[in-house]
C-alpha positions as CSV (number, residue, x, y, z in Angstrom):
1,M,0.0,0.0,0.0
2,T,3.0,2.3,0.6
3,G,4.1,2.0,-3.0
4,F,0.6,2.8,-4.2
5,L,0.4,5.9,-2.0
6,D,3.8,7.1,-3.3
7,N,2.7,6.6,-6.9
8,L,-0.6,8.5,-6.2
9,R,1.3,11.4,-4.7
10,E,3.5,11.5,-7.8
11,Y,0.4,11.5,-10.1
12,L,-1.1,14.4,-8.0
13,K,2.1,16.3,-8.3
14,D,3.1,15.8,-11.9
15,L,0.0,15.1,-14.0
16,K,-2.4,17.6,-15.4
17,D,-6.1,17.4,-14.5
18,Q,-7.2,15.5,-17.6
19,E,-4.5,13.0,-17.4
20,L,-5.0,12.6,-13.7
21,K,-8.7,12.0,-14.1
22,K,-8.0,9.1,-16.5
23,V,-5.5,7.5,-14.0
24,I,-7.8,8.0,-11.0
25,A,-10.8,6.6,-12.8
26,E,-9.0,3.2,-13.0
27,I,-8.4,3.1,-9.2
28,P,-11.1,1.3,-7.2
29,I,-12.8,3.7,-4.7
30,N,-12.1,1.3,-1.8
31,E,-8.4,1.7,-2.4
32,L,-8.7,5.5,-2.4
33,I,-10.7,5.3,0.9
34,E,-8.0,3.1,2.5
35,I,-5.2,5.6,1.9
36,W,-7.2,8.7,2.3
37,D,-6.1,9.4,5.9
38,D,-2.4,9.3,4.8
39,L,-2.9,12.2,2.4
40,D,-2.3,15.8,3.5
41,E,-5.1,18.4,3.1
42,E,-3.9,19.7,-0.2
43,E,-3.7,16.3,-1.7
44,E,-7.2,15.4,-0.4
45,L,-8.8,18.5,-1.9
46,K,-7.1,18.0,-5.3
47,L,-8.0,14.3,-5.5
48,F,-11.6,15.0,-4.4
49,R,-12.0,17.7,-7.0
50,I,-11.2,15.5,-10.0
51,L,-13.3,12.5,-8.9
52,D,-16.6,11.9,-10.7
53,L,-19.8,12.7,-8.9
54,E,-20.7,9.1,-8.0
55,R,-17.3,8.4,-6.4
56,K,-17.5,11.7,-4.6
57,V,-20.7,10.5,-3.0
58,D,-19.2,7.1,-2.1
59,L,-16.3,8.8,-0.5
60,M,-18.5,11.2,1.5
61,D,-20.4,8.3,2.9
62,T,-17.3,6.7,4.4
63,L,-15.2,9.5,5.7
64,P,-15.4,11.0,9.3
65,I,-17.6,14.1,9.5
66,S,-14.6,16.5,10.0
67,K,-13.2,15.4,6.6
68,Q,-16.7,15.6,5.0
69,E,-17.0,19.2,6.2
70,L,-13.6,20.0,4.7
71,L,-14.5,18.5,1.3
72,I,-17.9,20.2,1.1
73,R,-16.4,23.6,2.0
74,S,-14.0,23.1,-1.0
75,L,-16.8,22.9,-3.6
76,T,-18.2,25.9,-5.4
77,G,-22.0,26.5,-5.4
78,D,-22.9,24.4,-8.4
79,H,-20.6,21.5,-7.6
80,A,-21.9,21.4,-4.0
81,K,-25.5,21.4,-5.3
82,A,-24.7,18.5,-7.7
83,L,-23.1,16.5,-4.9
84,L,-25.9,17.1,-2.4
85,A,-28.5,16.2,-5.0
86,E,-26.8,12.9,-5.7
87,M,-26.7,11.8,-2.0
88,D,-29.5,9.5,-0.7
89,P,-32.0,11.4,1.4
90,D,-31.2,9.4,4.6
91,D,-27.4,10.0,4.2
92,L,-28.0,13.7,3.5
93,T,-30.1,14.0,6.6
94,D,-27.5,12.4,8.7
95,F,-24.9,14.7,7.2
96,I,-27.0,17.8,7.9
97,Q,-27.5,16.7,11.6
98,A,-23.8,16.0,12.1
99,V,-22.0,19.0,10.6
100,S,-21.3,22.3,12.4
101,P,-23.9,25.1,12.3
102,E,-22.2,27.2,9.7
103,V,-21.7,24.3,7.3
104,R,-25.2,23.2,7.9
105,E,-26.5,26.6,6.8
106,S,-24.5,26.6,3.6
107,V,-25.6,23.0,2.8
108,W,-29.2,23.9,3.4
109,N,-28.9,26.9,1.1
110,A,-27.4,24.8,-1.6
111,L,-30.2,22.2,-1.6
112,E,-32.8,22.1,-4.3
113,E,-36.4,22.5,-3.2
114,D,-37.2,18.8,-3.6
115,A,-34.2,17.8,-1.5
116,R,-35.2,20.3,1.2
117,E,-38.6,18.8,1.4
118,E,-37.2,15.3,1.7
119,A,-34.8,16.4,4.4
120,L,-37.4,18.3,6.4
121,F,-39.6,15.2,6.3
122,L,-36.8,12.9,7.6
123,L,-35.6,15.4,10.2
124,K,-38.9,15.1,12.0
125,Y,-37.9,11.7,13.2
126,D,-35.3,10.5,15.8
127,Y,-32.1,9.3,14.1
128,D,-32.1,6.0,16.0
129,D,-35.7,5.1,15.1
130,A,-36.8,3.3,11.9
131,A,-38.0,6.5,10.3
132,G,-34.7,8.1,11.0
133,L,-33.0,5.4,8.9
134,M,-35.4,5.2,6.0
135,T,-35.1,6.6,2.5
136,T,-38.1,8.1,0.7
137,R,-36.8,6.9,-2.6
138,Y,-38.8,3.7,-3.3
139,L,-41.2,2.4,-5.9
140,A,-44.9,2.3,-5.1
141,I,-47.7,1.3,-7.5
142,R,-51.5,0.7,-7.3
143,P,-52.9,-2.8,-7.1
144,N,-55.2,-2.4,-10.2
145,L,-52.2,-1.8,-12.6
146,K,-51.4,-4.5,-15.1
147,V,-48.0,-6.2,-14.9
148,A,-46.9,-4.6,-18.2
149,Q,-47.9,-1.2,-16.9
150,A,-46.0,-1.8,-13.6
151,L,-42.9,-2.8,-15.5
152,A,-43.0,0.3,-17.6
153,W,-43.3,2.4,-14.4
154,V,-40.3,0.6,-13.0
155,R,-38.2,1.3,-16.1
156,K,-39.2,4.9,-16.1
157,N,-38.4,5.6,-12.4
158,M,-35.6,3.1,-11.5
159,Q,-32.9,5.8,-11.7
160,N,-34.4,7.8,-8.9
161,I,-34.7,5.1,-6.3
162,E,-32.3,3.3,-3.9
163,T,-33.4,-0.3,-4.5
164,V,-35.5,-1.9,-7.3
165,Y,-35.8,-5.4,-5.8
166,Y,-39.1,-4.7,-4.1
167,I,-42.0,-2.7,-5.4
168,Y,-44.6,-1.7,-2.8
169,V,-48.4,-1.7,-3.5
170,V,-50.4,1.1,-1.9
171,D,-54.1,2.1,-2.0
172,P,-55.3,5.7,-2.8
173,L,-54.7,6.7,0.9
174,K,-51.1,5.4,0.6
175,R,-51.7,2.5,2.9
176,L,-49.5,-0.4,2.3
177,T,-51.5,-3.4,0.9
178,G,-48.8,-5.6,-0.6
179,V,-45.4,-6.0,-2.1
180,V,-44.2,-7.6,-5.3
181,S,-40.6,-8.4,-6.2
182,L,-39.1,-7.4,-9.6
183,K,-38.6,-11.1,-10.2
184,D,-42.3,-11.8,-9.8
185,L,-43.3,-8.9,-12.1
186,L,-41.0,-10.2,-14.8
187,A,-42.4,-13.7,-14.4
188,G,-46.0,-12.5,-14.6
189,E,-48.2,-12.3,-17.7
190,D,-48.5,-8.8,-19.1
191,D,-52.3,-8.7,-18.6
192,D,-52.2,-10.0,-15.0
193,L,-53.1,-7.5,-12.3
194,V,-50.5,-6.5,-9.7
195,Q,-53.0,-7.5,-7.0
196,N,-52.9,-11.1,-8.3
197,V,-49.1,-11.5,-8.1
198,M,-48.3,-9.4,-5.0
199,V,-47.7,-10.8,-1.5
200,K,-50.4,-9.4,0.8
201,E,-48.7,-10.2,4.1
202,V,-46.0,-7.6,4.3
203,I,-43.4,-7.5,7.1
204,T,-43.2,-3.9,8.3
205,V,-41.9,-1.7,11.1
206,Y,-43.5,1.4,12.6
207,Q,-41.9,4.8,12.3
208,D,-40.8,4.8,16.0
209,T,-39.4,1.2,16.1
210,D,-35.9,1.3,17.5
211,Q,-33.1,0.8,15.0
212,E,-31.8,-2.3,16.9
213,E,-35.2,-4.0,16.5
214,V,-35.3,-3.0,12.8
215,A,-31.9,-4.7,12.4
216,K,-33.2,-7.9,14.1
217,I,-36.3,-8.0,11.9
218,L,-34.3,-7.5,8.7
219,E,-31.8,-10.2,9.6
220,T,-34.5,-12.7,10.8
221,Y,-36.5,-12.5,7.6
222,D,-33.5,-12.1,5.3
223,L,-34.8,-9.0,3.6
224,L,-33.0,-6.5,1.4
225,A,-35.4,-3.7,2.4
226,L,-38.0,-3.2,5.1
227,P,-41.0,-0.8,4.7
228,V,-41.7,1.8,7.4
229,V,-45.3,2.7,8.1
230,D,-47.1,5.0,10.4
231,H,-49.8,3.9,12.9
232,Y,-52.4,4.2,10.1
233,H,-50.3,1.8,8.0
234,R,-49.4,4.4,5.5
235,L,-46.1,3.8,3.8
236,L,-43.5,6.4,4.8
237,G,-40.3,5.0,3.4
238,I,-38.0,1.9,3.4
239,V,-34.9,0.9,5.4
240,T,-32.3,-0.8,3.2
241,F,-29.8,-3.4,4.1
242,D,-26.8,-1.2,3.7
243,D,-28.2,1.2,6.3
244,I,-28.7,-1.7,8.7
245,I,-25.1,-2.8,8.4
246,D,-24.2,0.7,9.7
247,V,-26.7,0.2,12.5
248,I,-25.2,-3.2,13.5
249,R,-21.8,-1.7,13.5
250,E,-23.0,1.3,15.6
251,E,-24.8,-0.9,18.1
252,Q,-21.9,-3.3,18.5
253,T,-19.5,-0.3,19.1
254,E,-21.9,1.1,21.7
255,D,-22.0,-2.2,23.5
256,I,-18.3,-2.6,23.5
257,Y,-17.9,0.9,24.9
258,K,-20.5,0.2,27.7
259,M,-18.8,-3.1,28.5
260,S,-15.6,-1.2,29.0
261,A,-17.3,1.7,30.9
262,V,-16.6,4.3,28.2
263,A,-19.2,6.8,27.0
264,A,-20.1,6.4,23.3
265,S,-19.3,9.1,20.8
266,R,-19.8,9.8,17.1
267,D,-16.2,11.0,16.7
268,T,-13.5,8.6,15.9
269,Y,-10.6,8.1,18.4
270,L,-8.2,10.2,16.3
271,E,-10.8,12.9,15.8
272,S,-11.4,13.2,19.6
273,S,-9.3,15.6,21.6
274,V,-7.5,14.6,24.8
275,F,-10.1,16.4,26.9
276,A,-13.0,14.8,25.0
277,L,-11.5,11.3,25.6
278,M,-11.1,12.2,29.3
279,R,-14.8,13.3,29.5
280,R,-15.9,10.0,28.0
281,R,-13.9,7.9,30.4
282,I,-13.9,9.7,33.8
283,P,-17.6,9.6,34.8
284,W,-17.7,5.8,34.8
285,L,-14.3,5.6,36.5
286,I,-15.6,7.9,39.3
287,V,-18.7,5.7,39.7
288,L,-16.5,2.5,39.8
289,L,-14.1,4.1,42.2
290,L,-16.9,4.9,44.6
291,A,-18.3,1.4,44.1
292,A,-14.9,-0.1,44.8
293,T,-14.8,1.7,48.2
294,I,-17.5,-0.8,49.3
295,T,-14.9,-3.5,48.8
296,T,-12.6,-1.6,51.2
297,N,-15.5,-1.5,53.7
298,V,-16.0,-5.2,53.4
299,I,-12.4,-6.0,54.1
300,A,-12.4,-3.6,57.0
301,G,-15.5,-5.3,58.4
302,Y,-13.6,-8.6,58.4
303,R,-10.5,-7.2,60.0
304,H,-10.7,-9.6,62.9
305,V,-10.8,-12.6,60.5
306,L,-7.6,-11.3,58.8
307,E,-5.9,-10.7,62.1
308,A,-6.6,-14.3,63.1
309,A,-5.6,-15.8,59.8
310,V,-3.3,-13.3,58.0
311,V,-2.7,-15.8,55.2
312,L,-6.2,-15.2,53.9
313,A,-5.1,-11.8,52.6
314,F,-2.6,-13.5,50.2
315,F,-5.5,-15.1,48.3
316,I,-7.9,-12.2,48.0
317,P,-6.7,-11.2,44.5
318,I,-7.0,-14.8,43.3
319,V,-10.6,-15.2,44.7
320,T,-11.9,-11.8,43.5
321,G,-10.1,-12.0,40.1
322,T,-11.4,-15.5,39.4
323,G,-14.9,-14.6,40.5
324,G,-14.9,-11.5,38.4
325,N,-13.8,-13.4,35.3
326,S,-16.5,-16.1,35.9
327,G,-19.2,-13.5,36.2
328,T,-18.0,-11.6,33.1
329,Q,-18.0,-14.8,31.1
330,S,-21.7,-15.5,32.0
331,A,-22.7,-11.9,31.5
332,T,-21.1,-11.9,28.0
333,L,-23.0,-15.0,27.0
334,M,-26.3,-13.5,28.2
335,I,-25.7,-10.1,26.6
336,R,-24.9,-11.8,23.2
337,G,-27.9,-14.1,23.6
338,L,-30.2,-11.1,24.3
339,A,-28.8,-9.1,21.4
340,T,-29.4,-11.9,18.9
341,G,-32.8,-12.8,20.3
342,E,-31.7,-16.3,21.3
343,L,-32.5,-15.5,24.9
344,R,-35.4,-13.8,26.5
345,F,-36.4,-13.0,30.1
346,Q,-39.0,-15.8,29.9
347,D,-36.0,-18.3,29.8
348,I,-34.8,-17.2,33.2
349,W,-35.6,-20.4,35.1
350,R,-33.8,-22.6,32.5
351,I,-30.9,-20.2,32.6
352,I,-30.7,-20.3,36.4
353,G,-30.7,-24.1,36.4
354,K,-28.0,-24.3,33.7
355,E,-25.8,-21.7,35.2
356,I,-25.9,-23.3,38.7
357,L,-24.8,-26.6,37.3
358,V,-22.1,-24.9,35.1
359,G,-21.0,-22.8,38.1
360,M,-20.8,-25.9,40.4
361,L,-18.7,-27.8,37.9
362,I,-16.3,-24.9,37.2
363,G,-16.2,-24.0,40.9
364,V,-15.2,-27.5,42.0
365,C,-12.5,-27.7,39.4
366,L,-11.1,-24.3,40.3
367,G,-11.5,-25.0,44.1
368,I,-9.4,-28.2,43.8
369,L,-6.8,-26.3,41.8
370,T,-6.7,-23.6,44.4
371,V,-6.2,-26.1,47.2
372,V,-3.3,-27.7,45.3
373,R,-1.7,-24.3,44.6
374,A,-2.1,-23.2,48.2
375,M,-0.4,-26.4,49.5
376,L,2.5,-26.6,47.1
377,L,3.5,-23.1,46.2
378,P,4.5,-20.3,48.5
379,P,3.2,-18.8,50.7
380,A,2.9,-22.1,52.5
381,V,-0.4,-22.6,54.3
382,S,-1.9,-25.4,56.4
383,L,-4.3,-28.0,55.0
384,N,-7.2,-26.4,56.9
385,E,-6.4,-22.9,55.4
386,A,-5.9,-24.4,51.9
387,L,-9.3,-26.1,52.2
388,A,-11.0,-22.9,53.4
389,V,-9.6,-21.0,50.5
390,G,-10.5,-23.7,47.9
391,T,-14.0,-24.1,49.3
392,A,-14.5,-20.3,49.2
393,M,-13.3,-20.3,45.7
394,C,-15.9,-22.9,44.7
395,F,-18.8,-20.9,46.2
396,V,-17.5,-17.6,44.8
397,V,-17.5,-19.0,41.3
398,I,-21.0,-20.4,41.6
399,V,-22.4,-17.1,42.9
400,A,-20.4,-15.1,40.3
401,T,-21.6,-17.3,37.5
402,L,-25.2,-16.9,38.6
403,V,-25.0,-13.1,39.2
404,G,-23.3,-12.7,35.8
405,A,-26.2,-14.5,34.1
406,L,-29.0,-12.8,36.0
407,A,-27.9,-9.2,36.1
408,P,-28.0,-8.6,32.3
409,L,-31.5,-10.3,32.2
410,A,-32.7,-8.0,34.9
411,I,-31.3,-4.9,33.3
412,S,-32.8,-5.8,29.9
413,R,-36.2,-6.5,31.6
414,L,-36.1,-2.9,33.0
415,G,-35.6,-1.5,29.5
416,F,-31.9,-0.7,29.7
417,N,-28.9,-1.9,27.7
418,P,-27.6,-5.1,29.4
419,A,-24.1,-4.3,28.1
420,V,-23.6,-2.1,31.2
421,M,-23.5,-5.2,33.3
422,A,-20.3,-6.5,31.7
423,G,-16.7,-5.5,32.3
424,P,-15.7,-3.2,35.2
425,L,-19.2,-2.8,36.7
426,M,-19.7,-6.6,36.8
427,A,-16.2,-7.1,38.3
428,T,-16.9,-4.6,41.1
429,L,-20.2,-6.3,41.9
430,I,-18.5,-9.7,42.0
431,D,-15.7,-8.3,44.2
432,V,-18.1,-7.2,46.9
433,S,-20.1,-10.4,46.9
434,G,-17.0,-12.6,46.5
435,L,-15.2,-11.1,49.4
436,T,-18.2,-11.6,51.7
437,I,-18.5,-15.2,50.7
438,Y,-14.7,-15.7,51.1
439,F,-14.5,-14.3,54.6
440,E,-17.7,-16.0,55.8
441,T,-16.5,-19.4,54.5
442,A,-13.1,-18.8,56.2
443,K,-14.9,-17.9,59.5
444,L,-16.9,-21.1,59.3
445,L,-14.2,-23.5,58.4
446,L,-11.4,-22.0,60.4
447,R,-13.7,-21.3,63.4
448,V,-12.6,-17.6,63.5
449,M,-14.9,-15.5,65.7
C-alpha cells in the first residue's frame, strides 16, 4: 500500500487534471478510501476535485464528519448542489445533523427545493428510530395496474430510487397493501393485475421502532429492504440493508464501549481531543471508584478474620479475580444471547438451572486447583487454610456465574442496555459479593470468631 500511496502522490504532483482523471478513474474507490487518511489536506482536496460525482458520494459516505466538512467547503456552489442532489436522502439528513452550524446553513442553502422537502420530512424523526434510517426513494404502485404497466413504471423511475428489488403496493390513501418483487413482475403475464401477483402479508416496522429492533427483523426475515409505516399503516419509506449494516456496527460499538465503561461518541478516536477522551472515560471511573470503596469497607468489616488468619489476605486477589472473570463470562454469553434474540427474560428459570450446574462444575475444578496451589506453592499454608480458600473459591465461582447471568437479564427487563453489566461494573459487583463469601466461609471452616 505504501508503494501505491507514493505513486498516487507522484500523479497528483506531476500530472495535469485531464491525465489525472483518467488515471484515478481506474483506481477502485475502496483503495482510495483506504489511503485517504495518509494524504495531506492539499492532496485530499485536489483528489476529491477530480473524482466523478458518483465516487465523490461514495467517499463522503465513508469519511469522518470532519473530513466531509472540509470537502464540502472546498466545492463551489454548483458543484456542491450537484453532490448534495446525488446523495441519498437518509445519508444527506445524517450529514446535515452532524455538521457544524455554519456548514449546515451553507448546505441547506445549496439544496434544491425537492431535496429540502425530503430532508425536512426525515428530520422530524429521531435518528435512531426506523423513520430516521429510512429513505423516501422507493417504488410504489397501485394494485389495479397490469404487470406490463407496472414494469413500464419501474423502467421509467428506477434511476431515482435506492433499490429496485421490491415494489410496494399502496391504496389511494397510501396505505401499504402488498409487495411484489421485480422477479415476480418479470415472471408474470402482461395482462395480470398486480394484486394477483403481489404478496399481501408484508413485514413492516412502525416509524418509532428502535433501530436495533429493525436490524433484528431485517436479519430474521433475510430481507433486502423493510417498509416503514405510520400507525395508520401508511407507507413512509424503506430501510435498506446497507443502512442496517451501519446500525449493526454502531450498536456493537456502543455495546463494546459500555462493556468497558466508556461513554459512546460519534467522533473517531483520532478525531477526539484529549479532553474529549477524558470526559468520555472519567464519569464511569468515578462511579466505579466509589463502588470499589464498598470492597474496602467489606475488608475492614472482616479485619478480625484477617488478624486471626493473615494468610487469607494473600489469596484475596485470586478469589476476587477468578470470581470477576467467571461473572463476566456469564454476562457476556447473556448479553450476546439477548442481542441476537436467542435468549429472553422468559427463559430465566432454564438459565438459572443451567448456570448453577455450570458454576458448580467450574467451581469444584477451580476449588481443587486452588487447594493444590495453596499447599504446594509459597506462601505455604496449612491444610485447613488451603481447604478454606478452595471451598470459598468454589462458592464464589458459583455465585459469580449466577449473578453474571441474571444481572443482564434484569437490566434488559427494566428496558436498559444489558451491556452495562459487563466489564468493570460486573467485576466490582462480584468483588463485593465474592469477598463476603470468602470471609464467611473462612470464618466457618477456620472457626474464627
